[in-house]
Structure formats: structure tokens, C-alpha cells
C-alpha positions in Angstrom: 7.4 26.5 -36.6 8.6 27.8 -33.2 11.9 26.8 -31.9 10.3 24.8 -28.8 8.1 22.9 -31.1 11.1 22.2 -33.4 12.9 21.0 -30.4 10.1 18.7 -29.2 9.7 17.2 -32.6 13.5 16.7 -33.1 13.9 15.0 -29.8 10.9 12.7 -30.1 13.2 10.6 -32.3 15.6 9.6 -29.4 16.9 6.2 -30.0 15.7 6.1 -33.8 18.5 8.1 -35.5 21.2 9.4 -33.3 23.5 8.3 -30.4 23.9 9.4 -26.9 27.6 10.0 -27.3 26.6 12.7 -29.8 25.3 14.8 -26.9 28.4 15.1 -25.0 30.2 16.0 -28.3 27.8 18.7 -28.9 27.8 20.2 -25.4 31.6 20.2 -25.3 31.9 22.2 -28.5 29.1 24.5 -27.5 30.8 25.4 -24.1 34.4 25.4 -25.4 34.1 26.8 -28.8 36.8 24.8 -30.6 37.2 21.2 -31.6 40.7 20.8 -29.9 39.4 22.1 -26.5 36.4 19.9 -26.6 38.3 16.9 -27.7 40.8 17.4 -24.9 37.8 17.5 -22.3 36.2 14.3 -23.8 39.6 12.6 -24.0 39.0 11.5 -27.5 40.5 12.6 -30.8 39.6 15.5 -32.9 38.7 13.2 -36.0 36.3 11.2 -33.6 34.7 14.3 -32.3 34.2 15.9 -35.8 32.5 12.6 -36.9 30.0 12.5 -33.9 29.3 16.1 -34.5 28.6 15.6 -38.1 26.5 12.3 -37.3 24.2 14.3 -35.0 23.6 17.3 -37.4 22.9 14.6 -40.2 20.4 12.6 -38.0 18.7 15.9 -36.9 19.0 17.5 -40.4 20.3 20.7 -39.0 23.5 22.7 -38.7 24.2 23.1 -35.2 27.4 25.4 -35.5 29.0 28.0 -37.8 32.3 27.0 -38.4 34.7 29.9 -38.3 38.6 30.0 -38.1 38.5 31.2 -34.6 36.1 28.3 -33.5 32.7 27.0 -33.6 29.6 29.4 -32.7 26.1 27.9 -32.2 23.5 28.4 -34.9 20.1 29.6 -34.1 18.8 26.0 -34.3 21.9 24.8 -32.1 21.3 27.3 -29.5 17.6 26.2 -29.2 18.7 22.7 -28.5 21.3 23.5 -25.9 19.0 23.8 -22.9 17.6 20.3 -23.5 20.9 18.7 -24.5 22.0 19.9 -21.1 19.1 18.5 -19.3 19.7 15.1 -21.1 23.3 15.2 -20.0 22.2 15.9 -16.2 19.8 13.0 -16.6 22.5 10.7 -18.0 24.6 11.4 -15.3 22.0 11.0 -12.4 21.2 7.7 -14.2 25.0 6.7 -14.0 25.3 7.7 -10.5 22.1 5.6 -9.3 23.6 2.6 -11.2 27.2 3.1 -9.6 25.4 3.2 -6.2 23.4 -0.1 -7.0 26.8 -1.8 -8.0 28.6 -0.3 -4.7 25.7 -1.4 -2.6 24.6 2.0 -1.7 21.1 3.1 -1.1 17.9 2.5 0.6 16.2 -1.0 1.5 12.7 -1.3 2.9 12.3 -4.4 5.1 8.6 -5.3 6.4 8.5 -7.7 9.3 6.8 -8.4 12.7 7.7 -6.2 15.7 9.0 -9.2 17.6 11.3 -10.3 14.8 12.5 -6.8 14.2 13.4 -5.9 17.9 14.9 -9.4 19.0 16.3 -10.8 15.9 17.1 -8.4 13.2 17.9 -5.1 15.0 20.6 -6.8 17.3 22.4 -8.4 14.4 22.5 -5.1 12.3 25.4 -3.6 13.9 27.7 -6.1 12.0 25.9 -5.8 8.9 26.2 -2.1 8.6 29.9 -2.1 9.2 30.1 -4.4 6.3 27.8 -2.3 4.1 28.1 1.3 5.4 26.5 2.7 2.3 23.1 0.9 2.7 20.3 2.2 4.7 17.7 -0.3 6.2 14.2 1.0 6.8 12.2 -1.6 9.0 8.4 -1.4 8.9 6.7 -3.5 11.4 3.2 -2.2 10.6 2.8 -5.4 8.3 -0.9 -5.4 8.0 -0.8 -2.5 5.8 2.3 -3.7 3.9 2.0 -4.9 0.3 4.9 -5.7 -1.9 3.0 -5.5 -5.1 2.2 -1.9 -4.2 6.0 -1.4 -3.4 5.2 -0.5 0.4 8.5 -2.7 1.0 11.2 -4.2 -1.2 11.2 -7.4 0.9 9.2 -8.9 3.8 9.9 -11.5 6.5 6.7 -12.6 7.9 4.6 -15.8 8.9 2.1 -15.1 6.2 2.5 -16.6 2.7 1.8 -14.0 0.0 -1.3 -14.8 -2.0 -1.0 -11.9 -4.7 1.4 -9.9 -6.2 4.6 -10.7 -8.2 7.1 -11.8 -5.6 9.9 -14.4 -5.1 9.5 -16.4 -1.9 12.0 -18.3 0.4 10.6 -20.6 3.2 13.4 -20.2 6.0 12.1 -22.0 8.7 9.3 -22.2 11.4 8.2 -20.0 14.4 7.2 -22.3 17.3 4.9 -21.2 20.0 4.2 -22.6 23.7 2.2 -21.8 26.7 4.1 -19.7 29.1 3.9 -18.4 32.7 6.2 -16.9 35.1 6.6 -20.3 37.0 6.0 -23.8 36.7 2.9 -23.6 38.9 1.4 -20.2 37.0 -2.2 -19.8 37.5 -3.8 -21.3 34.4 -7.2 -20.1 35.0 -6.0 -16.6 34.3 -5.5 -16.1 30.6 -3.8 -13.3 28.8 -5.5 -13.0 25.5 -5.6 -10.8 22.4 -7.9 -7.8 21.7 -10.8 -8.4 19.3 -9.1 -6.7 16.4 -6.5 -9.4 16.5 -9.0 -12.5 16.6 -7.5 -13.8 13.5 -4.1 -14.6 15.0 -3.4 -18.5 15.6 -2.4 -17.5 19.4 -5.7 -15.8 20.0 -7.6 -18.5 18.6 -5.9 -21.1 20.5 -6.5 -19.1 23.8 -10.0 -19.0 22.9 -10.3 -22.8 22.8 -8.1 -23.1 25.9 -10.6 -20.9 27.8 -13.5 -23.4 26.5 -11.7 -26.3 27.8 -10.6 -24.8 31.3 -13.4 -24.8 34.1 -13.2 -21.4 35.9 -10.9 -20.0 33.6 -11.2 -16.3 32.6 -9.4 -13.4 30.4 -7.3 -11.5 33.0 -5.9 -9.2 30.4 -6.4 -8.5 26.7 -3.6 -6.9 24.7 -2.5 -5.8 21.2 1.1 -6.8 21.0 3.7 -9.7 22.0 5.7 -7.5 24.0 2.7 -6.6 26.4 1.8 -10.2 26.6 5.2 -11.1 27.6 5.3 -8.2 30.2 2.0 -9.4 31.5 3.0 -13.1 31.8 6.2 -12.2 33.7 4.0 -10.0 36.1 2.3 -12.9 36.9 -1.1 -12.0 35.3 -1.8 -15.4 33.9 -0.6 -17.6 31.0 0.0 -16.5 27.5 0.7 -18.2 24.0 4.2 -16.8 23.0 6.9 -17.5 20.6 9.6 -19.6 22.2 12.4 -17.5 21.7 10.9 -14.5 23.2 9.6 -16.4 26.2 12.8 -18.0 26.9 14.8 -14.7 26.5 12.4 -13.2 29.2 12.8 -16.2 31.7 9.2 -17.5 31.3 8.5 -21.3 32.0 7.0 -23.1 29.3 4.0 -25.2 30.4 2.9 -26.7 27.1 4.6 -27.0 23.8 3.5 -28.4 20.5 0.4 -26.2 20.5 -0.4 -27.0 16.7 -0.1 -23.1 15.8 3.7 -23.2 14.7 4.2 -20.8 11.8 6.2 -20.9 8.6 8.7 -18.1 8.0 8.9 -16.7 4.7 11.1 -14.2 2.9 9.3 -12.5 0.2 10.9 -10.1 -2.4 9.3 -8.1 -4.9 10.2 -9.8 -8.0 11.4 -6.8 -9.9 14.0 -6.2 -7.4 15.0 -9.7 -6.6 18.4 -9.3 -8.8 19.3 -5.8 -7.4 22.6 -6.1 -5.6 21.4 -4.2 -2.5 18.2 -6.2 -2.0 20.2 -9.4 -2.4 22.8 -8.5 0.3 19.9 -7.6 2.9 17.8 -10.9 1.9 21.0 -13.0 2.3 21.6 -11.4 5.7 18.1 -12.1 7.0 18.1 -15.6 5.5 21.4 -16.4 7.3 20.2 -14.8 10.5 16.9 -16.9 10.5 18.6 -20.2 9.5 21.3 -19.6 12.5 18.7 -19.0 15.0 16.3 -21.7 13.7 16.7 -23.8 16.7 15.7 -21.0 19.0 12.9 -20.0 16.7 11.4 -23.2 16.3 11.7 -24.0 20.1 13.4 -27.2 19.6 15.6 -26.4 22.9 12.5 -26.4 25.1 
């Protein structure tokens, strides 16, 4: 049998007959050549090290070293296993480092949300969060039409649509309120700022279509594909627009009508497999506390 075949067969028994602690023992003896030096490197007793080596050799059914007065020298079988044992040690070190980063709240967290929530709610508050958790990198994905937590496009999502599929945990955080806004109390209600055809499904777009049908001589003055451009258009006096209260108020626009019947629930969704990850939890708690603290403004109760 070739050495490579023998190695593959031997290491296919992982977890069945030998212990992970035996691999560092094997490597330390192979690299240092004596039990005394290897035991000192591993900070264990010589007797303990000797037992681990004997346990590994017994489990594998191989003699890994030739015992000599001058030290330990690898047998042919031991030499054949050395490279894979070193690879296993590197993998174990990487695993340990990743686990340590999880505990120390280091790493990467991907958050999916709407552009308006990202720009005007989350990002302004991120500075204090990053000072508290300097090892965390937050990635914000605002193209939520393509984000699917089940596919792991993101770790968690803050949005106004309740997930209908995928294995996720869900928190209901509050309400995003909408109103009809213009640049003054007497803004021209006949000029309507609407949404491009691709966004007809949005509650604001549907409301504006109904408004158009109810107003004599009303017409669309502008169609856009983002909340930011609608805010800019309303400020420029191009007509009236349906906007989230917290954005419109921040822009100095005037509320012409509240209670439009299109307020949306704000949900925080987390990929269920990641719900107990420390780094995911701290980001989720940060987002939750932020939305709850701003709930009055988001819902528009101050209007």
C-alpha cells in the first residue's frame, strides 16, 4: 500500500480511536527529538507526553518513532504522517483563533436595510458603537430587494417587510410612519411626486396613485426611484410626496396630511443559525436600542 493511501485510511478514523491532544505531542517530539524538550514545549510532564504518544501509536497501529539513546527519530510511517499532522495543527490553530475572535467580538457583520434607515438613522450612530467594539466591521447592504437571509446574503436585516421564508428569528421594533409633505403649508397638491414603474408595489406609490385619481387636475410632475430624490424634489417645490416622517421633518418639509394608512412595521430579522453569535448579538442589540430610542420620531407621533 502506498504511504498516501495508508495516511488517508488512518486519518479517516478521526474522532473514533484517538485524541486531538495526541497530535501536538507527536509534532513536538518529531520537531524537537526528545521527550524532555517536547514536554517542556507543551508544558506538560514527560510521563504525560509519553502516554499520549503511546496512545496515538496504539490507536493507529503504527510505530511512529525509533527510540534511541540520543532521542526519538521518525519511522517511515511517522514521516509519512508528519505533513498531515502539521496541517491538522494549523487548522486547529485557525479554529481556535476564530473562536477567540467570536468571544472577543471581532470580525465582520453584514446588515441589510433600507437606504433611508442606513443614511439617516444607523450610520450617524455608528461612531459610538465602533468606539465600544473596535474589532467589529459592520457592512451595510442597502439593496434589500436582492437580500435573502436564508442564502446568507446578510447576517441580519432591518426592514419593513416581514420575512416569509427562511429560518430566521424576528423582532418587531416599532413603526415607520408616513405623511404627505410639501415645501410649504400651501404647497401645490396638484403636482405629485411619484415613483417609477418598477416601484409600483411600494405603499407610498400605491397611495399616490389613489391620490391622483381623487384630485381633479392633478398630475405627476416627477417620477423617481429613491426616497432621497423625492425629498429633494419636494424641497425644490416640484410637488407633494409621501415620505417617512423622520426624513421629511429633518429636511424641513411641511406635513400636509398624516394617517395615510400606509405606516409599516419595522422588523429586525436574524439568520437563526447566527442568533447566538456574540458579534451578531451586539449589532442586533445596537440596532434594536437605536430604533426604540427613535421610535417617536420614526412613527411620526411628534407631527
